[in-house]
C-alpha positions in Angstrom: 11.1 9.6 -11.7 12.0 12.7 -9.9 9.0 15.1 -8.1 10.0 17.8 -6.2 13.6 17.2 -4.7 12.9 13.5 -4.3 13.7 10.6 -6.7 10.5 8.3 -7.0 10.9 4.7 -7.6 9.1 1.4 -7.4 10.0 -1.2 -5.0 8.9 -4.8 -4.6 9.0 -6.6 -1.5 7.2 -10.0 -2.2 4.2 -11.6 -3.9 1.1 -13.0 -2.8 -2.3 -14.0 -3.3 -6.1 -13.2 -2.0 -9.4 -14.8 -2.8 -10.6 -13.1 -6.1 -14.0 -12.5 -4.8 -13.4 -10.8 -1.6 -11.0 -8.3 -3.7 -13.7 -7.3 -5.8 -16.8 -8.0 -3.8 -20.1 -7.9 -5.5 -18.5 -7.9 -9.0 -19.2 -11.2 -10.9 -16.1 -13.6 -11.6 -16.8 -13.7 -15.0 -15.8 -9.7 -15.4 -12.7 -9.7 -12.6 -11.5 -12.8 -13.8 -10.8 -11.6 -17.4 -7.6 -9.1 -16.5 -6.9 -11.2 -13.0 -7.5 -15.2 -13.8 -7.9 -17.1 -10.5 -6.0 -20.5 -9.6 -7.7 -23.4 -8.5 -8.3 -22.0 -5.1 -10.0 -19.0 -6.6 -6.8 -16.9 -5.8 -5.4 -13.9 -8.0 -1.9 -13.2 -7.6 -1.0 -9.6 -6.3 1.8 -7.4 -5.7 3.4 -6.1 -2.5 4.8 -2.9 -4.0 5.9 -0.2 -1.7 7.3 3.3 -3.1 10.6 4.9 -2.2 10.9 8.7 -2.1 14.9 9.5 -1.6 17.3 12.6 -2.0 20.7 13.7 -0.1 18.7 14.1 3.2 15.9 11.4 3.4 15.0 8.0 2.6 11.6 7.3 3.0 9.5 3.7 2.6 5.8 4.1 1.7 4.6 0.6 3.3 6.6 -2.5 4.6 4.6 -5.2 2.7 3.7 -8.5 4.3 6.9 -9.5 6.3 8.3 -13.1 6.9 7.3 -14.0 10.2 4.7 -16.6 8.7 3.8 -19.9 9.8 4.1 -22.4 6.7 0.5 -22.8 7.1 -0.1 -19.1 6.4 2.6 -18.8 3.9 0.7 -21.6 1.7 -2.8 -19.9 2.2 -1.8 -16.6 1.1 0.8 -18.1 -1.6 3.5 -15.7 -0.1 6.7 -15.8 -2.3 9.9 -13.9 -1.9 11.9 -15.9 -4.1 11.6 -13.2 -7.1 11.1 -9.9 -5.0 12.0 -8.8 -1.4 12.5 -5.6 0.2 16.9 -6.2 0.3 17.2 -6.9 -3.2 14.8 -4.0 -4.2 16.4 -1.9 -1.7 19.9 -2.8 -2.8 19.4 -1.9 -6.4 19.3 1.9 -5.1 22.2 1.9 -3.2 20.1 1.4 -0.1 20.0 -0.9 3.1 17.0 -1.2 5.6 19.6 1.0 7.9 19.5 3.6 5.4 16.2 4.2 5.4 15.3 7.4 8.1 11.3 7.0 7.7 8.5 4.6 7.1 5.1 6.2 5.9 2.4 3.5 6.6 -0.7 3.9 5.1 -2.4 1.7 7.4 -1.5 -1.4 9.5 -3.1 -4.4 7.9 -1.0 -7.1 7.6 0.0 -6.7 3.9 1.0 -3.2 4.5 3.1 -3.2 7.6 3.8 -7.0 7.9 7.6 -5.8 6.8 8.0 -3.5 9.5 9.2 -6.4 12.2 11.2 -9.6 12.2 11.9 -11.8 14.6 15.8 -12.3 15.3 17.4 -15.7 15.9 16.8 -15.3 19.8 12.8 -15.4 19.0 12.7 -11.5 19.7 10.7 -9.0 17.4 13.0 -6.6 16.2 12.4 -3.6 14.1 13.3 -4.1 10.1 14.2 -0.5 9.8 15.8 0.7 13.2 16.8 4.0 12.2 13.5 5.2 10.6 10.8 7.3 12.2 7.3 5.2 11.2 4.3 7.6 10.6 0.7 6.2 10.9 -2.3 8.3 10.7 -3.8 8.8 14.8 -7.0 7.6 13.3 -5.7 4.5 11.9 -3.6 3.4 15.1 -7.0 3.8 17.5 -8.8 1.7 15.1 -6.2 -0.7 14.9 -5.6 -1.1 18.9 -9.7 -1.5 18.8 -10.7 -3.1 15.7 -14.5 -4.5 14.9 -14.8 -8.2 15.2 -14.9 -7.9 11.2 -11.5 -6.8 10.6 -9.8 -7.7 13.4 -8.2 -10.5 11.7 -6.6 -7.4 9.5 -4.6 -6.5 12.3 -1.0 -8.6 13.8 0.0 -6.7 16.7 3.3 -7.9 16.4 3.7 -5.7 12.8 3.3 -2.6 14.3 3.3 -2.5 18.3 7.0 -2.8 18.8 7.4 0.0 17.0 5.6 2.0 19.4 7.4 0.1 22.4 10.6 1.1 20.9 9.8 4.8 20.6 10.0 4.8 16.8 6.4 5.5 16.0 5.2 8.9 15.2 1.3 9.2 15.3 -0.3 12.0 13.6 -3.2 13.7 12.4 -1.6 16.0 10.0 -2.3 15.8 6.1 0.3 18.5 5.2 3.7 19.9 6.1 5.2 16.4 7.4 7.7 16.1 4.5 8.3 18.7 1.9 6.1 17.7 -1.2 3.9 15.1 -0.1 0.4 15.3 1.0 -1.5 12.5 3.1 -5.0 11.9 1.4 -7.3 10.3 4.3 -9.6 7.4 3.1 -12.0 5.6 5.6 -14.0 3.1 3.5 -11.5 0.2 3.0 -10.5 1.0 7.0 -10.7 4.0 9.5 -8.1 6.8 8.9 -6.1 5.3 5.8 -3.6 7.9 4.7 -2.7 7.7 0.7 0.3 9.3 0.0 0.4 12.4 -2.6 3.7 13.5 -3.9 3.5 16.1 -6.2 5.2 19.5 -7.5 4.6 22.0 -10.6 4.9 19.6 -13.1 3.6 15.3 -11.7 1.6 14.6 -9.1 1.9 11.1 -7.5 -0.8 9.4 -5.3 0.2 5.9 -3.8 -3.4 4.1 -3.8 -2.6 1.7 -0.9 -6.3 0.0 -0.8 -8.7 2.3 -1.9 -7.7 1.3 -5.5 -5.2 -1.6 -4.9 -4.8 -2.5 -8.6 -5.6 -1.0 -12.1 -8.7 -3.4 -12.4 -10.2 -1.8 -9.7 -10.4 1.9 -10.7 -13.6 1.2 -12.5 -16.1 3.2 -9.4 -18.3 -0.4 -8.8 -15.3 -2.7 -8.1 -14.7 -2.5 -4.7 -13.3 -5.0 -2.3 -15.2 -7.4 0.0 -12.6 -6.3 2.7 -13.9 -2.7 2.8 -16.0 -1.7 6.1 -17.7 1.3 4.5 -17.7 0.1 0.5 -20.5 2.8 0.3 -18.0 5.5 1.4 -14.9 3.6 -0.8 -17.8 4.4 -3.8 -17.5 8.0 -2.9 -13.7 8.6 -2.1 -12.8 6.4 -5.2 -15.2 9.0 -7.3 -13.5 11.8 -5.7 -10.0 10.7 -6.1 -10.5 9.8 -10.0 -12.0 12.8 -10.7 -9.3 15.1 -9.6 -6.7 12.3 -11.4 -8.6 13.0 -14.7 -9.1 16.8 -14.0 -5.2 17.6 -12.9 -3.4 14.6 -14.8 -2.4 12.6 -11.7 -0.5 9.3 -12.2 -1.9 6.5 -9.9 0.5 4.2 -8.0 -1.0 0.6 -7.1 0.5 -1.3 -4.3 -1.2 -4.8 -5.5 -1.3 -4.8 -9.1 0.5 -7.9 -10.3 1.4 -6.5 -13.8 2.4 -2.7 -14.0 2.5 -0.1 -10.9 1.0 2.7 -12.1 -1.1 4.4 -14.5 -2.7 7.6 -16.0 -7.1 7.5 -15.5 -9.3 7.8 -18.3 -13.3 9.0 -18.0 -15.4 8.3 -21.0 -18.9 8.3 -21.5 -19.1 8.5 -17.4 -16.6 5.8 -16.6 -13.2 5.8 -15.4 -10.6 3.3 -17.0 -6.9 2.7 -16.7 -5.0 4.8 -19.2 -1.3 5.0 -20.0 0.9 2.9 -18.3 3.2 4.2 -16.3 6.8 3.0 -15.3 9.0 5.0 -12.5 12.2 3.0 -12.6 
């Protein structure tokens, strides 16, 4: 897909699984299990999907996945799997290596969105996965990640993001426009403080990378809010606003965690939002 002067494609960085009840909050299992069937441990399969935008000057990656710094115990807990998908092979399909990435936009600093930003080398030292890239994070999410609440501190792994700051490759921003051509950040505070959704648009098309505001197409219905969200009522209001604009302006929603499809349009029928036409970027 072409938007503005960018080629816009989907790249898979791996797969993992989380508890289905946590992913759908107060929604009964009898409802969410129809579209996202749970395994024997009540986990549902999830994608770790990034967005890649590139032109002759820029190679921009949005989020970096869960990364490979995990102990075997946690790989088992989260069902982390790189056998079919990994960032190296996904970039290679489009002729790039990790060294070619010029910019990394981090929607927020939870481990499944920024874990792939760093790795541990053969000497046990933490290194940057994208050494030539400037990384961008919203100031409020950065501050929250450094002093999280007891409720969400397990979601932030300092080794995923602090080395970027230490190596001078992190740009902490407050702007929502003007950072990149044809890109606007939509700030969301329901899931975590200062999460920045990435909206890419021109006169013909608009695509919004939904991050964890709407992690899968199954989360499009407004009441389907994750148990992980620190301010679920704010999530509800943010979803209403984004979904209404998506219908009104015919946006494409891009899903970071949907295990089946990467993107779709949105329908509004009888006052309820639902997934519309499925879209493939690649």
